[in-house]
N, C-alpha and C positions, 0 to 999 in steps of 0.2 A: 366560500359562497361568492358569487359575483358581486362586485362593488356597485353601489348605487350612486346615481348622480344627485345633485342638490335638489332637483325637482322631485325625485323619489322621496327624499327626506321630508320635503314640505308636505308631501301627501301623507306622511306620518305625522305628522305634527304640523448747465445743461451742459443740458450739456454745455459747457463753456468751450473755449478754444484756446490754443496757444497764443499768447500775446508777446509783446517785446518790451515789457516794462523793465527799466534798468534796475539792477540790484547792486549791492555794494561790491561784490566780486564778480558775479556772473550775470549775464542778461537773464532776467527771470522769464521762464517760459509761460507760466500759467497764471491767469488772474484768479482772484478768490472767487469761488463759485459755490452755489448752494449744495451741490453734491458731486461726488466723483463715483467711479465705478466701484462695485463691491463684489465679493466672491459669490458667484452663482451657487445655487443649491438645488437639491432634488427634493421633490414634494409629492406625497401620495395622499389622496383623499379617499377615505373608506367609511361609508355610512352604513356599514353592516349593523344589524340590530341586536346581535347576540354576542358581542365581543366578550362579555364576562363569562359566558357559558360555552364558548367555543375554544376547546383546548388547542386547536391547530392555528388559531389566529396569530399568536406571538411567533410560533415557528415559521409561519409563512412570511411574516415581516422580516424575520432574521435572515432569510435567504438573500434579500437585497434591501437592507434597511435604508430608508430615505433620511435626508437631513431633517425634513419637516414631515410630521404625520398629523393629518387633519381628520379628526373623528367626528361622530355625530353627537347624540344626546347622552354621551357617556360621562355625565356629571351628576353630582349629588342632587342639585336642584336645577331643573330645566327652567329657562327664563320665562317661557310662555305658558307653562302648566303647573309649575311648582315641583315638589318632590315626587317624581313618578319614574317608573322604569317602562321601557317599551317591551312588552311580552312578545313572543313570536309563536304563531302568527298573530296579526291584529286585524280581525275581520272588520271591526269598526272601532271608532275612537272611544266608545263607551267602555271598552275593556282596558283603557289606559288608566289604570286604577291609581288612586292616591295612596302612596306608601305610608305606613304608620311610622312614627318616630323610630322605633326599634329597627324596622326594615330599612329606613333611610340610613341609619347608623351602619348597618351591615353592608349596604350598598356602597357607602362612602369608603369603608375599609377595603372592599373588593376592588373599587376603582383605584385606590392608592396602590394596591398590590399590582394591579395590571400596569399602571403607569411606570412603576419601578421596574417591572420586568421588561417593558418596552424600551426603557432607557438602556437596559442591560444588553439589548440587541445592537445598540449603536445608533438608535434614533436620537437626535439631539434636541429637537423642539417638538413637543406634543401638545396639541390643543383641541378642545371640543368646540361644539357649535352652540351659539346663542343667537337670538334674533332681537334686534332693537325695536322692532315694531310689530311684533306678533303677540297676541294673547288669545288663547283658546278657551272656549267655555260657552255658557249660556247665562246671561244676566238674570232672566226671569226665573229659570229653574235652579239657579245657583250651582251650576256644574262647572267643571274644568277649573280655571284659575279662581273662580268665585268659591268653589268648594274648598280650595286651599286657603283662601282668605278667611273664610268662616272658621277654619281650624288653625289659624295662624299661631295662636299662643301655644299650641301643643309642640311647636318646633323652636321655641325660643332658646332651648339649650344648645342649638346649633350656631348661635350667634346672630340670629335674626334680630333686627331692630324692633322696637315696639310696633305693634300693628298700626298702620296708617289710619287716621280717623276717616279719611275719605274712601268711599267704596271704589273698587277698581273701575266701575263705570265712569267715575270722575277722572280717571287717568288717561282717557282715550282722546285721540285727535278729534277736532271739531271743524265743521265747515263754516263758511262765513255767517250762516244763520244760527250757529250754535248747536246744530244737530251732530250726532255721532257720525264721524267720517270713516267709511270703510275704504281703505286703499285697494284691497283685493275684495272679491265677492265675499259676502258674509258666509254664504254656504260654500266654502272652499272645499274642493275634493280632499277627503281624508279627515276632515274635521267633523263630518256628520256623525251623530245628529246634533253636534254642537256647532259653534260658529267661530269665525276668524275676525278678531277685532284688532285695531291698530292703536296702540298706546302712543303718547306723545313723548319724544325724547327730551322735551323741555319740562315735562311734568315732574315736580319735585318728588312725588310719591313713587312714580315709576323709576326714577333715577335711584332713589334709595334702595328699591328692590334690586335693580341691576347691579349696584355696587356690592350688595351682599352676594349675589350670584357669582360675580367675578372673583370676589375674595374666596368663596367656597371652592371655586375651581382651582385657584392657586394653592389653597390648603390641601387639596387632593393630590398635589404634586405636579400638576400641569405647568407648562412653561408659557402659555399664552391662551388666547381665545380668538375664534373666528366669529365675526359679528356680521350677520346676514341682513339683507334687504335695505335697511337704512333709508326708508322712504318717508317723506313728510310733506304734507300739504295743509298744515294745521293753522287754525286761527283762534285757538283756545286762549284763555286769559294768561296762561303761562307764556305762550308765544308772544302775545301782545306786549307783555311786560319785558320779556327778553329782547324783543325787537328794539325797544327804546334804549335798553342798555347797549345793545349791539351798535346802534347808530351813534350813541355818545362816544363809543370806543373808536369810531372810525372818522368822525367829523367834528370839527370845532364848531362852536355856535355860529361863527361867521360863515363857515362852509355849509352848514345846515340851511341858513337863510338864503344863501346863494342858490343852492340846489333844490330845496324843498319849499321855499317861501316862508319859512319860520325858523327861528333859532332855537325853538323849544322841541326837543325830541319827543316829549310826552304828547305833543299834538300831531305826531306823524303816525299814521296807522298802516298796517299791512295792506297791500294793494289788491284787495279781492276783486274790484271791477275788471282787472286785466286777466283774471283767472278764467280762461275761456270755458273750461269744463264746468266750473261752478256757475258761470253765466248761463250756459246752455241748460243746465239742470233747472234754473229758475224760469225758463221760458215754457209756457204752456204748450207751444207747438212742438217742443222737443219730444214729448211723449208720443204724439202722433207720428213724428218722424221715425222714432225707434220702431213703432209698430209696423210702419210701411217698409222699413228696411229689413226687419227680422221676421215679420209675420206675427199675427196676433197669437199670443200664448207661448211663443217660442222662448222669450226671455223669462217669462214667469216660470216655465218648467225648468229652464236651465239654471236659474238662480234661486229657485224654491221660494218664490214670493207669490202672494195672492193675486196681485195685479200691479199695474204701474200708475195707478191713479193718485197715490199719495206720495209726498216727498220722501217719507221714511222708507217706503218700499223701493223707490228709485235709488235711494242712498245705498241699499243693500246690494245693488248690482255691482258697486265698486268703482271708485274714481278711476283706477288704472284702465279698467275695461271701457269706461265711458269716454276716455280722452279722444280716441279716434272717431267714434260717432259724433262727438261734439264738434270736432274740426269739420267733419263732413256736413253736419247740420248747418254750421255757419257758412260754409261754402255754398250750400243750397239756397240760403237766404240772399247771398250776393247775386245769385242767378235769378232768383224769383222777383226781387224788388229793384226798382230804379234807385239811383243814388239819392234822389230827393226823398223817396219813400223810406229808404233805410235811415236817413238822417231823422226823419219825422218819427219813425217808430223806435229806433234804437239809439238815437243821439249822435250817430256818426255815419257818414256815407261809406267809410272804409272799415268793414267789420274786422279786418286783420289788426286794426288799431284800437280795438275795444279797450277802453280804460287807460290808454297810453297816448292819447292825442297831444296832451300838453307835455312839455319836457319834464316838469316836476313829477308828473304821474308815471312817465316812462322810467325815470330814475327811481321812483318808489317801487315800481314793479321789479326793476333790476335788483334792488336791495332786498325785496321780499324773497326772491329766489335765492340770492346769495346768503341771506340770513338763514334760510332753511338748511343750506349746505353747511354754514357755520355752526348751526345747532348740532349737526351730526359730529362735526369736528370737536365741538365743545363737550359733547357727551363722551367721546373717546378720551379726551384729556381728563375729564372728571373721573372716569373709570380707572385710568392709569394712576391718577393721584390716590384713589382709594386702595388699589392693590399693591402699590409700591412698598408700604411698610411690611407686607407679608411676603413679597417676592420681587427682588430687584431684577430688572431686565425682562419683566413680563412682556410678552409680545402681543400686539394687536394687529389683526388681519381683517379689515372690513371689506365687504363685497361692494364694489362700485357698480357692477353690471357690465354691459357690453359697450365696447368702443370700436368694434370692427367696422361699423357702417355709420354713415351720417345720421340715418334714422335712429340708430341705437343711442347715439349721443344726444340728438335733438329731443328724443322722448324722455331723457333722464334729467334734462336741465331744470325741469320744474318739479323734480322729485327729491330735491335736496342733494343733488350729485354735483360736486365740484372738487376735483382732485386737490387743488391748491388749498382749499379750506379744510379738507380732511387730513392732509399730510401731517399737520402738527400733532395729530393723535394716532398716527399709523406707523407701523414698522414695515409691513408689507401691505399691498393693496391688490385685491383680486379683481380681475377683469374676466367676467363669465361670458364666454362666447358661444358660438353655434355648436350644439351637441351632435348634429347630424353631418355637417360639412365643414367642421372647423379645423381639421388636421392640416398642418402646413404642407404645401406642395402644389402640384397642378390642380386647378379647380375644374369641376365638372363642366362649368359654363364657359370655360376658357380663362386664360390668365392664371394667376397664382394666388393662393391663400397665404398671406404673410401677416405676422403680428408685430410688425415694426412700430406701428403707431403706439401700441400699448407700452412697449419698452421705452421708446424715445420720450413719450410724454411723461411717463412716470419718472424717468431719470431727470427730466427737466424740472420736475416739481419736487425732487428730493425724496422720493419714496421708491421702495423696491417693488416691482410688479410681480404678481403671480397670475399666470394666464391659464384659464380652464377652458377646454373645448373637447369635442368628441368627433366621432365619425370613423369610417373604415380606415384601418391603419396597417402599415407594414413596419418591419424593423427600421427601414430607412426613414419612414415618416417620423418615428419616435426619436431616432437620432437627430433629425432636423429640428424637432420640437425642443429638445434639450439644447441644441446649438443656438437656437434663437435666444434662449435665456443667457447663454454664455456670451454671445455677440452683443446682446442688447444692454450690457452694462451692469448685469448682476441681478437677476430675478430668478423666477422658477417657472418651469413647465409643470402644470398640475396634472399628475397621472391619476385618472379615475378608472384604470383598468389594470388587471394583474398581469397583462401581457408584457413581455420584453423587460422583465426585471433585470436581466443581464446587461441591458443597455444602461439602465439606471446605475448599476454598479460601476460600469466603465466611466460614466460621466462624473459620478461622485468621486471616484478615485482620481480622475483627471484634475478636478478642481482642487482637491486636497493635496495632491502631489505638486501642483504648480500654482499656489496662491499668488505668487509674484507676477503671474501673467494676467491677473484679473483685478487686483485691488489697487485703488488709489490713482486711477488714470482719469484723464480728461479727454474729451473728443478733440481731434485736430482738424475737424472739418473747416473749410473756408467759407461755407455757405450756411446761412441761418434762415429758417422759415418761421415767421410769426405764427404761433398758435395761441391766440388771445381768447381763452375760453369764455371770458366775461362778455364777449360779443354775442354769444348765444343767449345769455340772460337779457341782453338788450334787444332781443328779437331781430338779430342780424344773421339769418341762416346762410347767406351767401359766403360769409367768411369760412364757415365750416365746410361747405361744399368745395370751395377752392382748396382748402388745406388737403382734403382727401384726394382730390384730383392731382394736385401738385406732388403730394407725397408719393403717389404711385408712379408718376412720370419721372420724378427725380431718381427714385430708388431703382426703377427698372432701367433708367438711363445711366446708372453707375455713378451718380453724383453723390459725394459725401456731404451730408448736411445734418444740422441739428434743429430742434425746436427752441425758440425763445418764447417765454411766456411774459405776461405783464410783470411778474416779479423778477424776471431775469433779463429784462431788456437792457439793464446796465452793462451786460456782457457784450453788447453789440460791437464795441471797439475791437474785439478779438476776431472779427470776421471781415472778409473782403467784400462780401455781398450779402444783402439782407432783402428778403422777399416779404412784402407787406400786403397780403391778399385781402382785398375788400374789408379792411378795418374801418368801419364807418365811424366808430367812436374812439377818439384819441385825445388824451389829456394834453395840456400845454407842456407839462414836464416831459411826457413821452415824445412829443414833437421836437422839443429842444434837444433831447438826447440823440435822436436820429439825425437832426440837422447838424449838430456838432460833429457827429461821426462822418457825415457826408462832406463837411467842410475839410475834414482831414483826409479825404480821398476814398471814403466808403462808397460803394455803388448800391443804390436802392432800386428795386424793381417793384412796381405796384400793379399787379394784375387785378383787373376788375375795378370797382369803384374806389376812389380816393377818400380819405377821411373827410367827412362833411359835418361832423358834430364833435363838440367837446365831450369829455367824459360824463358831464352832468346832463347830456342829451340836448344841450342848447346848440343851435346851428352856428356853424362857422361863417365868417364873411365870404369865404371861398374855400374850395377844396385844398387840403394840404398836399404838398409835394406834387403840384400840378405838372411839373416838367419831367417827372420821373417816368422812365419807359415802362411798358407793360409786358413786353415780350421776354419770356424766360428761355427761349430756344438757345440763347448764347451760352447757357449753362452746359449744354452738351458739347463741351470742348475739353481737350486734354488738361486745361488749366484746373478744372474742377472734377473731372472724372478720375476714378481710380483704375480703370482699364479702358483701353481703346478698342478692345475686341468687340466687333459688331455681332448681332444675331444671338445674343445671350441674355434675353430679358429675364430669365429665371435666376440670374446670379445677383447676390446682394453682398455688399461690403461695408465694414465699419472699421474705423481707424482711431486709435487712442494713443496717448503718450503721457509720460510723467518724467519729471526731472529729479535727478539724484546728484546734486552738486554740479560738476561739469559734465556728468554723464546723463544720458537719456535712454529710456526704453520706449520704443514704438511698437504697438501690437496691431496687427491687421487681421480681422476676422473675415473669412470668406465662406459663403454659404451657397449651396446649389439647390434651388427649389424645383428643378426640373425632374420631378419624380412623383409617384402617387402610390396608392395602396396596392396596386396590381403590377406595377412595373418598377424594376430596380433603377436607380439613378444612372443616367448616362454620364460617365465621367468626362470632365473637360480637361483636355490635355494642353500643356505648354501655354498656360494662361499668363499673358503679360500683365504686370501690376505696376502702377506708378502713382505715388501718393505725394502731394505737396506737403512739405515739412514746415514746422513753426519757424519763425524768422531767425531765432537764435541758432538753429541747427541746419539752416539751409546750406552751410559750408562745413558741416561736421564731418568727422572721419568715421566711416562705417566700420564697425567691428564685426561681431558675430551676427549672422542672419540664419535663423533656424525656423523650421516648420514643424508644428506639433499636431497630433491627432489623438482623440480620446481612445480609439481602438488600437493604438500601437504604442509600445513603450520606446520605440526607436524615434530619434529626433533626426529629421532630414536637414542637413546643412545645405544652404543655398548660396548662390553667388549673386551679388547685386552691387549697386553703386549709388552714391549720392552725387547728383549732378544737376546744376541749374535749379537748386532748391527743391529737388524731388528725390525720393527714395524709389528706386526702380529695381525690379527683379522679375524672374519668370518662375512660376510654380509648375512643376512637371505634371501634376495631376490633382484635380479637385473632384472628389466623389460626392460627399455630403458637406463636410466641414473641415476646414483647416485654420489653424491659428499660426500666424507668422510673427516672430519676434525679431526686432532689429535693435542691436545695442550700438550706441553711438557716443562719440566724445566731441564736445564743442572745441573749436579751434580758438 
């Protein structure tokens, strides 16, 4: 049967650089970094609903088994409904019947058998789906999860903990007023006639339940779990208590007093006044705005509510849906009222600064958002701790959402999304992109669809990315999607289609035949670009806009570069040039690190605004690095580019290296995006490549220079040279992807 994407399922239910630090015998090439490259993998997602009753399912997988297989609700206990199976077909969710204990036992045995047979095909890591913030049912009618809760004790023989004393209604996220918070519409498609609720990841009872679910998955023979959604906007008592613990773990009493005006964490509350969606919902005029924008009765019909006159009905529309109308409503107030009238009515003339006019409030809002992201990371760590006694090496794959656009990232910063905060509990991290136009290659609107930001940023944060997208595809598109993972430092292209399994076989064989080409490398880029995600939590969107613009310009201009994050800024000494785009908030320690690097000859470029605030949101006496230039055009020079060939904006290159005593390996990945679903790639012939080498090997002796391709067992031997600190050669042909390896010996 055709595979389903994640939306269908829901309807059912850095890089561092080479340095030159001296070592005892040899000059050390690489500084200690948070992560290096890892072996890429192949990954298939299959949300079919009848795996247990489909005799051909395992046979199909055996034709081209992936390294990672991601299934749907093929687990003994689903996280958001309890012990249920998905019958086929499912006209409505009322047929999603609660299994009896004996049926649950039989289903568990069938799942164990299926997992064992899937492993027998060559699949290495198999994991099903759970959701950290979904609960289906009906509180009043005691349906869905409430039906299971009422029969909880009947399933204690499966290892369930004692039934929680608090009803599941008490496990749900809450808004600032204490009402139940719906992240998605309560009447979510596929849940009818029941409803979609959002539990809180900090709630002790919900965590207890999720621990059991994950342990039961491990006991069924699975190797990991996919954790979906991970959205939180919660102000419940568990979040308020956890927020104080979080602050105490990150600030000393003295730092608390300096930043928040009090040394007592117990007196610092989550910053709901800066939550613009919550603020808009509390304004009587917002209802009239929604009616004028959507028409009277439209939202009532769409979201199955009687009217919009009560707060509880408005709640059921869903926070995520209301975010955009809330922003537009606030913008309309800016146009409607004068600054004086806005200050009189709303307490501030600048409504974009609602709740964050004072430095201590902006800092509190920053930490509120980062705390929500920390909460997801903490949940993942907690689940790992629970499952480890039952299964060592159990894999966690949370879904972060989309990073392809500025809007995608900006919209997720207030949903508990922060890669650095999640990384401590993640093995892989999914970036779920455009299902219609996400395939890499030429874009319909001009330019190219490239997923380099996802791979670069994940590697910079020490986590392996898995990138999911869809759209019309050809064999060459699929080859390119796999090549992105290979070149990006070790992640996965997530295949949600049964097409081109032969390409998956080729790439898996390529990875497993040549692991030495992929594992344990560091980037050898000379240029670093600051990607300080916390700027978004500080309400500084210009930083993000500049990153995306610069990423595109540098990559299409054939400049090798890495991202440096707040956590990896200490690696800046390994780079010749550092770009700091519109970083408005910069700590004193970060400023010192950059200045010390500049004093030793590092070149800083500051496009856009210079840092004007310290990290606690207090204004600086003057902008930092005021004399640094803003122009990045100097980067388009042979010093930083990997090829001097003009007119090839669809080419991308990545270069890595690793030291092995006096010997070094340098790998250069070359990709051609000049293709689409209807046209074969136009090969590039006689491509000149020249890459700056780490300091210790700028005068090395070049040994073997070889070009590899996944679709060929033949290795092409190349001629090249090391001169003036650069490795140079010419590649006869680049169709979609080539990996070139240079073996060198230090003099």
